[in-house]
Every structure is written in C-alpha cells, then in structure tokens.
N, C-alpha and C positions, 0 to 999 in steps of 0.2 A: 340707544347709545348714551343718552343723558343719564339713564338709570345706572348703567355700568360705570360711568365716570363718578357718580355720586357714591357708589359702592367702594370704588378704589380710594376716594378721598376719605371715606369713613374708616377704611382699613388703615390708612396712613395715620390719622388722628388716634386711632385705638392703639397702634404700636408705639406712637410717641408717648401717650399717657402711660402705657405699661412700662416703657423704658425709664420714665421718671420715678415710678413707684418701686420698681425692682432695680436698685443700683447697688451692687455688692461693694463697690469702692467706698461709697458714702457710709454704708453701715459699718465697715471695718474701721474707718478712721474716726468716726464720731465717738466710739467707745473709749478711745485712748487720748484724743485731742479735743480740746474745747476752747472756743474763743470767748474770753471773759469780757473784753471791751475793745473797741476800735474807733478811731477817728481820723478823718482826712486832715492832713497838714499841708497839702498842696493839691494841684490839679490831678495828679496821678500817684501821689505819695500818701501813705497813711501809717499810723502807729497802731500796733495791735498788741494786746496782752493775751497770751495763749497759755493755757494750762496743759501740762503734760506730766502725768504722774502726780507727784506731790510738789511740783515746782511750777512757778509762773515765769514766763519769759516775755520781756518787752522787745518787740521786733519792729524794725523799720522796713516797710514794704514799699518798693518802688516798681517801676515798669518791668524790669528784668532782673531784679535784685531783692533778696531778703537778707537782712543783716541783724544779728543779735545785738541789741543795744545794752541790755541789762538783765541779769537774773534777779527775780524778786521772790522773797519768801512768800509762800501761799498764805494770804491774809485777806479775807473778804470784808473785813471791818471797815476799810476806807470806802468801799462801794456804797455802804449804807449810812455813812456819816453825813448828816445834813450840812456840816461845814464844808465838806468836800464838794458840794454842789456849786458853791461859789467858785468862780474862776480865779485861781491864784495867778500871780504874775509869772512871767516866763523865768525870771531869775530864781524864784522859789522852786519851781518845778525842776529846773536844771540842777539846782543844788541838791534836791531830794534824790534824784537818780544818779548823781555822782558819788554819793556816799558809798 
C-alpha cells in the first residue's frame, strides 16, 4: 500500500513538472510582449515598463486594475546610463513622464 501511495505521489509531481515545462500560453505571449522593468510602489501596486512591438508602455498595476500611464518611445539607453542608477527626486520623475 505504501509503495502504491509513493507511485501516485511520483505521478503527481511528474505531471506538475511537465505542465510547467509545456505551457502554450507562456510561449505565445513571450514572443510579442516583454517586461523591461518593474518596481513596487505600494503593498500591492507596481509600475511596469512593457515592450510591445516597437513601443514601450508605462503601466500602473493594482490589485484588479491595469492602467496605461504613458507611452514611451523605445530607448534602452537610459537603462544602461550610470547616472540613472542614482534615485532622482519624485518631482523630476513626475515631470519626465508628464512631457
């Protein structure tokens, strides 16, 4: 009986592993949509930069809501800029995305 229980548990883990490896939804989405950067701004809220096609989108993501905050021209130069690593003030960030 213990051997049969072990076999059933082994089957459950094998199917779970296979389901993670073969996920058609994840494969289709990742070729068209890419997350560039994200950060939490609250307990359940975060801001995400998503690439779709040749455009970047700044999205506000909350519990049951996703809102487009700004369309950004695709430009990865600010991600590699050593000055951008320093945390700018909130006023400067807000002014940058209001343009």
